[in-house]
ZATI-620350 format. One record per residue (C-alpha): residue in three letters; x, y, z. Coordinates in steps of 0.05 Angstrom, whole numbers, plus 5000, padded with zeros to 4 digits. Example, Ala and Ser with C-alpha at 12.3 -4.5 7.8 and 13.67 -1.06 7.14 Angstrom:
% residues 2
ala524649105156ser527349795143
% end
This chain:
% residues 231
unk465572141801unk471171831832unk470972411894unk463872321897unk464371641905unk470771701955unk465372091992unk460471561997unk464571002015unk466471542071unk460271562094unk458770802090unk463970792143unk460671142186unk453770742180unk457270142186unk459470352259unk451170352284unk450069732232unk446169202254unk449268592215unk453968632148unk453068092100unk458667862049unk456167571984unk459667221927unk455467341866unk454566731818unk451567051758unk457567271714unk458266601711unk451066341695unk450466901652unk457167081627unk454867481559unk448067861592unk452267981656unk459268081641unk460268631675unk456268461743unk459968501800unk461667811831unk462868161909unk458468541941unk458668782022unk451768982054unk450669392120unk443069392143unk439869532199unk432469562235unk430569862286unk424270022324unk422370672371unk416670912402unk414671232339unk414270722291unk421470402263unk428370542215unk431470172164unk437070162119unk441369732070unk447069982038unk450269541979unk456969601959unk459369301891unk466869111895unk472168921830unk479168771834unk480569671831unk476369611899unk469770011897unk464769971832unk457970301855unk454770381925unk446770361927unk443070511990unk434470382012unk432770862068unk425370772102unk422171142165unk415270832182unk409671212237unk404870782275unk398270972258unk392370532283unk393969732295unk398169512242unk397870062194unk403570622181unk405471162142unk411470972101unk417271392074unk422271252027unk429471431999unk432270931937unk438771121902unk446271141890unk453271231860unk457470861814unk463870971769unk459671131715unk454671571744unk448271521794unk443171051800unk435871181789unk433871681853unk426971581873unk422571721935unk417371351949unk410771522002unk405171072023unk401870552066unk404169962099unk400469272140unk405468982190unk403668282215unk407367922267unk406567222308unk404667152382unk412267102394unk414567652363unk419767212324unk416767262252unk415167752218unk412168152151unk410268752120unk406168992061unk406569562032unk403869961972unk406970641950unk407071241899unk414171221872unk417571891838unk423571901800unk427172381797unk430872251721unk428971671685unk434371211666unk436771681600unk436872271646unk431472711603unk425672691655unk422072511722unk416571991721unk411171761772unk410671021782unk407570531838unk410470001882unk408169451914unk412169061967unk413068522004unk417768322064unk418867782107unk421767472169unk420866742190unk425366432244unk425365532247unk431165302292unk437965452278unk435565692203unk431866312189unk428766592112unk427667322102unk426967752037unk422568211999unk419568201936unk417768871900unk413068991837unk412969691802unk412470061731unk418470091709unk422770171648unk428769891607unk431370151543unk426070371488unk420670001537unk416370541583unk411670311634unk412169591643unk411569091708unk419069001734unk419468491789unk425568351839unk425467881897unk431067711938unk429967201992unk435066862039unk436966252066unk441366292136unk444465792173unk445166112241unk452265832263unk453566212325unk449666802360unk453667242308unk456266852252unk451066612195unk452066252126unk447366242067unk444966432007unk441367021963unk437966981898unk435667531865unk431367381815unk428967991771unk424368051704unk424768721670unk430468941721unk435469081683unk436069561642unk440769411577unk442468671563unk446068221527unk440567851468unk434968211500unk433967761556unk429467971609unk428667451667unk434467291707unk436266801769unk443067071809unk444166681872unk450466831915unk454966411964unk454466852029unk457467072110unk453667452156unk455567712213unk451168082267unk453968542321unk448568422382
% end
């Protein structure tokens, strides 16, 4: 597994050369929930890119979690959209990653997206409804089907910008299957220069963490963050 993780990190290094921006987040979750999230990584690096082309768009991000022993995990989401008619597009996506203890749930999503923007093309939003196929459940015994509803937004105002996503899907926790999972990560940035931004991300989730101490399901995990845009 360490060899796979090293190979994955080498791949991420190649991706980083093409990334649109890089973010560094100091996560406060372990301080807020010392019992339930005692093993939550404190530092996460995010590589992100959104690119338009004649046929539609590409988007990906890669999260790399760090510890005192260097890396703990790497998780990625990669999506491709093909323009159909007006604001509608076909959407295909892959979610997955690796950690020292094994792999994340791998999933493929296929569906439709409705994309919108303001007249100046500065503020954007997207609403996506997708079929979701997990390759394996958390206990690695079987694959299973799901559905996911996703909203994505980007809103600039002066020197500030707000972006993020919200996901709702049918997921699972230990001994509980078929329940609604919520995950949203709004970000607020102060764009200090053309390239450098200072801000925060707040991960809000319910039924997202598979195994928790005290059977807690709802979490609010803020970060302190820096972002560097390459262009």
